[in-house]
C-alpha positions as CSV (number, residue, x, y, z in Angstrom):
1,M,-4.5,-15.1,13.1
2,N,-3.8,-11.5,12.1
3,T,-1.9,-10.9,8.8
4,L,0.1,-8.2,10.4
5,E,1.0,-7.7,14.1
6,L,3.3,-4.8,15.1
7,T,4.2,-4.3,18.8
8,G,6.3,-1.5,20.2
9,I,8.0,-0.7,16.9
10,T,10.6,2.1,17.2
11,M,12.9,3.2,14.5
12,V,15.9,5.4,15.1
13,F,18.2,6.4,12.2
14,N,21.9,7.1,12.9
15,Q,21.5,6.0,16.5
16,G,24.1,7.6,18.8
17,G,25.2,10.0,16.1
18,A,25.0,13.8,16.0
19,N,22.2,13.5,13.4
20,E,20.2,10.9,15.2
21,V,16.5,10.9,14.2
22,T,13.7,8.9,15.8
23,A,11.3,8.2,12.9
24,L,8.8,5.9,14.7
25,D,8.1,5.5,18.4
26,G,6.1,2.7,20.0
27,I,3.9,1.6,17.1
28,D,1.3,-1.0,17.9
29,L,-1.0,-2.2,15.1
30,S,-2.9,-5.3,14.2
31,V,-4.3,-6.0,10.7
32,A,-6.7,-8.8,10.0
33,P,-6.7,-10.9,6.8
34,G,-8.5,-9.1,3.9
35,E,-8.4,-5.6,5.5
36,F,-7.6,-2.5,3.5
37,I,-5.6,-0.2,5.8
38,S,-4.4,3.3,4.9
39,L,-1.7,5.1,6.7
40,I,-2.0,8.9,6.6
41,G,-0.2,11.7,8.4
42,P,2.0,14.7,7.9
43,S,5.1,14.5,5.6
44,G,8.0,12.9,7.5
45,C,5.9,11.1,10.0
46,G,7.3,7.7,9.1
47,K,4.5,6.2,7.0
48,S,6.9,4.9,4.3
49,T,9.4,3.9,7.0
50,L,6.7,1.7,8.6
51,L,5.9,0.1,5.3
52,R,9.5,-0.7,4.7
53,L,9.8,-2.2,8.1
54,V,6.9,-4.5,7.3
55,G,8.5,-5.3,4.0
56,D,11.9,-6.2,5.5
57,L,13.6,-3.3,3.7
58,L,14.5,-1.9,7.2
59,S,14.9,-3.5,10.6
60,P,13.4,-1.8,13.7
61,T,15.6,-0.4,16.5
62,S,13.2,-2.1,18.9
63,G,9.8,-3.8,19.0
64,T,8.6,-6.8,17.0
65,A,6.8,-7.3,13.7
66,Q,5.0,-10.4,12.6
67,V,3.7,-11.0,9.1
68,N,1.5,-14.1,8.9
69,S,3.1,-15.1,12.3
70,K,6.6,-14.9,10.8
71,T,9.4,-12.4,11.0
72,P,9.3,-9.9,8.1
73,H,12.5,-11.5,6.8
74,Q,11.0,-15.0,6.7
75,A,7.8,-13.6,5.2
76,R,9.8,-12.0,2.4
77,L,11.6,-15.3,1.8
78,D,8.3,-17.0,1.6
79,R,6.9,-14.4,-0.8
80,D,4.1,-13.4,1.5
81,Y,3.9,-9.9,0.2
82,G,4.3,-7.8,-2.9
83,M,5.2,-4.1,-3.0
84,V,4.1,-1.2,-5.3
85,F,5.8,2.2,-5.1
86,Q,4.9,5.6,-6.5
87,S,6.9,4.9,-9.6
88,A,6.0,1.8,-11.5
89,T,9.8,1.0,-12.0
90,L,9.2,-1.2,-15.1
91,L,12.1,-2.3,-17.2
92,E,11.9,-0.3,-20.4
93,W,13.6,-3.0,-22.5
94,R,11.1,-5.7,-21.5
95,R,7.7,-6.1,-22.9
96,I,4.7,-5.7,-20.5
97,A,4.2,-9.5,-20.1
98,E,7.9,-9.9,-19.5
99,N,7.8,-7.3,-16.7
100,V,5.0,-9.1,-15.0
101,E,6.9,-12.4,-15.3
102,L,10.1,-10.9,-13.7
103,P,9.5,-12.0,-10.1
104,L,8.6,-15.5,-11.3
105,E,11.7,-15.6,-13.5
106,V,13.8,-14.7,-10.4
107,M,12.1,-17.5,-8.5
108,G,13.0,-20.0,-11.2
109,V,9.4,-20.7,-12.3
110,A,9.1,-22.6,-15.6
111,K,8.6,-20.5,-18.7
112,A,5.2,-21.9,-19.6
113,Q,3.9,-21.3,-16.0
114,R,5.3,-17.7,-16.0
115,E,3.6,-16.9,-19.3
116,A,0.3,-18.3,-18.1
117,T,0.5,-16.4,-14.8
118,A,1.4,-13.1,-16.7
119,R,-1.7,-13.6,-18.9
120,E,-3.9,-14.1,-15.8
121,M,-2.5,-11.1,-14.0
122,L,-2.8,-8.8,-17.1
123,E,-6.4,-10.0,-17.5
124,L,-6.9,-9.1,-13.8
125,V,-5.8,-5.5,-14.4
126,Q,-7.5,-5.4,-17.8
127,L,-4.4,-5.0,-19.8
128,E,-4.2,-8.3,-21.6
129,K,-4.3,-6.5,-25.0
130,F,-1.0,-4.7,-24.2
131,S,1.1,-7.7,-23.3
132,D,3.5,-7.2,-26.2
133,H,3.8,-3.4,-25.7
134,Y,6.8,-1.7,-24.0
135,P,6.3,0.4,-20.9
136,W,7.0,3.7,-22.7
137,Q,4.0,3.0,-24.9
138,L,1.6,3.0,-21.9
139,S,0.2,5.9,-19.9
140,G,1.2,6.4,-16.2
141,G,-2.0,4.8,-14.9
142,M,-1.5,1.8,-17.2
143,Q,2.1,1.4,-16.0
144,Q,0.9,1.3,-12.4
145,R,-1.6,-1.4,-13.3
146,V,1.3,-3.4,-14.7
147,A,3.2,-2.8,-11.4
148,I,0.2,-4.1,-9.5
149,A,0.0,-7.1,-11.8
150,R,3.7,-7.8,-11.2
151,A,3.4,-7.5,-7.4
152,L,0.5,-10.0,-7.5
153,S,2.1,-12.5,-9.9
154,F,3.3,-14.8,-7.1
155,K,0.0,-14.6,-5.2
156,P,1.1,-12.7,-2.0
157,S,-1.3,-12.6,0.9
158,I,-0.4,-8.9,1.6
159,L,0.2,-6.0,-0.7
160,L,2.3,-3.0,0.5
161,M,1.6,0.2,-1.5
162,D,3.6,3.4,-1.0
163,E,1.6,6.3,-2.6
164,P,1.1,4.4,-5.8
165,F,-1.2,6.9,-7.3
166,G,0.5,10.1,-6.1
167,A,2.0,11.1,-9.5
168,L,-1.3,10.6,-11.4
169,D,-3.8,13.3,-12.5
170,E,-7.1,13.4,-10.5
171,M,-9.3,11.6,-13.0
172,T,-6.8,8.8,-13.6
173,R,-6.3,8.5,-9.8
174,E,-10.0,8.0,-9.3
175,R,-10.1,5.3,-12.0
176,M,-7.1,3.6,-10.4
177,Q,-8.8,3.6,-7.0
178,M,-11.8,1.8,-8.5
179,E,-9.5,-0.7,-10.3
180,L,-7.6,-1.4,-7.0
181,L,-10.8,-2.0,-5.1
182,R,-12.0,-4.4,-7.8
183,I,-8.6,-6.3,-7.6
184,W,-8.7,-6.3,-3.8
185,E,-12.2,-7.8,-3.9
186,E,-11.3,-10.4,-6.5
187,T,-8.0,-11.5,-4.8
188,N,-8.9,-11.0,-1.1
189,T,-5.4,-9.7,-0.6
190,T,-4.7,-7.7,2.6
191,I,-3.5,-4.2,1.6
192,V,-1.5,-1.6,3.6
193,F,-1.6,1.7,1.7
194,V,0.3,4.9,2.3
195,T,-1.3,8.1,1.1
196,H,-1.4,11.9,1.7
197,S,-4.9,12.2,0.4
198,I,-7.8,12.1,2.9
199,P,-10.5,11.4,0.2
200,E,-8.4,8.5,-1.2
201,A,-7.9,7.0,2.3
202,V,-11.6,7.2,3.1
203,F,-12.7,5.9,-0.2
204,L,-10.4,2.9,-0.3
205,S,-10.1,1.7,3.3
206,T,-11.7,-0.4,5.9
207,R,-9.7,1.5,8.5
208,V,-7.6,4.7,8.3
209,V,-4.6,4.9,10.6
210,V,-3.7,8.5,11.5
211,M,0.0,9.1,12.4
212,S,1.5,12.0,14.4
213,P,4.4,14.2,13.3
214,R,7.9,12.8,13.8
215,P,8.5,10.8,15.8
216,G,5.6,8.9,14.2
217,Q,3.1,7.4,16.5
218,I,-0.4,6.1,15.9
219,S,-2.7,8.8,17.2
220,D,-6.0,7.5,15.9
221,V,-7.6,4.5,14.0
222,I,-10.8,5.4,12.3
223,D,-13.2,2.7,11.1
224,I,-14.6,3.4,7.6
225,D,-18.1,2.0,7.6
226,L,-19.0,2.9,4.0
227,P,-20.9,0.1,2.2
228,Q,-19.1,-2.3,0.0
229,P,-18.5,-2.4,-2.9
230,R,-17.5,1.2,-3.2
231,V,-18.7,2.9,-6.4
232,F,-18.2,6.4,-7.9
233,E,-21.4,7.6,-6.1
234,T,-19.8,6.7,-2.8
235,R,-17.9,10.0,-3.0
236,E,-21.2,11.8,-3.0
237,D,-22.7,10.0,0.0
238,T,-23.3,12.0,3.2
239,R,-21.4,9.4,5.3
240,F,-18.4,9.8,3.0
241,F,-18.2,13.5,3.8
242,E,-18.7,12.8,7.5
243,L,-15.8,10.5,7.5
244,L,-13.7,13.0,5.5
245,T,-14.3,15.5,8.3
246,K,-13.5,12.9,11.0
247,V,-10.1,12.1,9.4
248,R,-9.3,15.7,8.7
249,E,-10.1,16.8,12.3
250,S,-7.9,13.9,13.6
251,L,-5.0,15.1,11.4
252,R,-5.5,18.7,12.5
253,K,-5.3,17.6,16.2
254,V,-2.0,15.8,15.7
255,E,-0.6,18.8,13.9
256,G,-1.5,21.0,16.8
257,E,-4.5,22.8,15.3
258,E,-7.9,22.9,17.0
259,P,-10.8,21.6,14.8
260,G,-12.7,24.5,13.3
261,A,-9.8,26.9,13.8
């Protein structure tokens, strides 16, 4: 059973109006359990829209989406997925542990269990020493680790990530990529990840999904056959550079450029 099954997904905003926009057109995609899928494409191609459709934040104009063989709405009710956005969106007046506990608190989980889970999640992201700090006392990268811990607090089977490292400096971003891969390996969570960075997509993913300019369509799916686990030296591997070139050329084709032009 696939974790995610998208069939003929089309998304039209303001349908029938003067400012009608077709964001997605005929998206078909299957994601197996435990995969790490990156969505990449030109700005405005519908990557984030697709993620929001999977997360039941939007409903498609046509087509079907199945998450763990359920509708996205039912999957959301069943807490099948967590979401992480570019901004950590932590509550500044709550301590770090309390931010991680928030989804469990909303779900009505008992206080002792919430606290135990928060400790477990903060250990997972290696921030257990900061449980009593406030968000403003942490760096941007640390805040994103808290956001990941919060998203994983109720043990979702799928993690949806919308450019979570886009606002970080390059060195912090590379460290966060390593942290995410470690967490992915430890939790066996399926990840769908939106990025504008070709090196990030290649380094993290098992497959890279290349999308065309609006209306967004899937123009290519590239298998990333780099050895696991990925390490810093992976970025210096010949195969890494070959895959960078392959993804870059695929993107240039969808943007109307000839490779090598």
